[in-house]
C-alpha positions as CSV (number, residue, x, y, z in Angstrom):
1,M,-5.1,-27.7,-11.6
2,A,-5.3,-25.2,-14.4
3,T,-2.9,-22.3,-14.8
4,I,-3.8,-18.7,-15.6
5,T,-1.3,-16.1,-16.8
6,I,-1.9,-12.5,-16.1
7,R,0.2,-9.5,-17.3
8,V,1.0,-6.8,-14.8
9,S,3.4,-3.9,-14.7
10,E,6.6,-4.2,-12.8
11,D,5.2,-1.9,-10.1
12,E,2.0,-4.1,-9.8
13,K,4.2,-7.2,-9.6
14,N,6.3,-5.6,-6.8
15,F,3.1,-4.5,-5.0
16,L,1.6,-8.0,-5.2
17,K,4.8,-9.6,-3.9
18,Y,4.9,-7.1,-1.0
19,M,1.3,-7.7,-0.2
20,S,1.6,-11.5,-0.3
21,E,4.5,-11.3,2.2
22,F,2.5,-8.7,4.3
23,M,-0.6,-11.0,4.3
24,N,1.5,-14.1,4.9
25,L,0.0,-15.8,1.8
26,S,1.4,-17.3,-1.3
27,L,1.1,-15.1,-4.4
28,T,-1.4,-17.7,-5.8
29,D,-3.6,-17.6,-2.7
30,L,-3.4,-13.8,-2.6
31,I,-4.5,-13.4,-6.1
32,K,-7.3,-16.0,-5.7
33,N,-8.7,-14.2,-2.7
34,Y,-8.2,-10.5,-3.4
35,T,-8.4,-8.1,-6.3
36,I,-5.7,-5.4,-6.7
37,E,-8.3,-2.8,-5.7
38,D,-9.0,-4.7,-2.4
39,L,-5.3,-4.9,-1.7
40,E,-4.8,-1.2,-2.4
41,D,-7.6,-0.5,0.1
42,L,-6.0,-2.7,2.7
43,F,-2.6,-1.1,2.1
44,D,-4.1,2.4,2.4
45,T,-5.8,1.5,5.7
46,H,-2.6,0.0,7.0
47,V,-0.6,3.2,6.1
48,A,-3.3,5.4,7.6
49,D,-3.3,3.4,10.9
50,K,0.5,3.7,11.1
51,A,0.4,7.4,10.4
52,Y,-2.3,7.9,13.0
53,I,-0.2,6.0,15.6
54,E,2.8,8.1,14.8
55,W,0.8,11.4,14.9
56,S,-0.7,10.4,18.3
57,K,2.7,10.2,19.8
58,H,3.5,13.9,19.2
59,K,0.2,15.4,18.0
60,Q,2.0,17.7,15.6
61,T,0.8,18.7,12.2
62,V,2.5,20.4,9.3
63,S,0.6,22.8,7.1
64,H,0.0,22.0,3.4
65,N,2.0,25.1,2.4
66,D,5.0,24.0,4.5
67,V,4.9,20.6,2.8
68,M,4.7,22.1,-0.6
69,K,7.6,24.4,0.2
70,E,9.7,21.5,1.5
71,F,9.3,19.7,-1.8
72,G,9.8,22.9,-3.9
73,L,6.3,23.0,-5.2
74,L,5.6,26.5,-4.1
């Protein structure tokens, strides 16, 4: 079997490693089956689903201004 080398940033490498563990696939199989864009979409969906579940427990929201103030951006 042939070998292909790709160059990625350290952040991309960490993301790919995390996603291979999350998807229960080897890094090779992950890269063969998904593009980074596909993986980012899957990750965003997963995070959104978790956020919705957490929100549905309390149904509380925080205003945009309150978040900005909390992080010193206002």
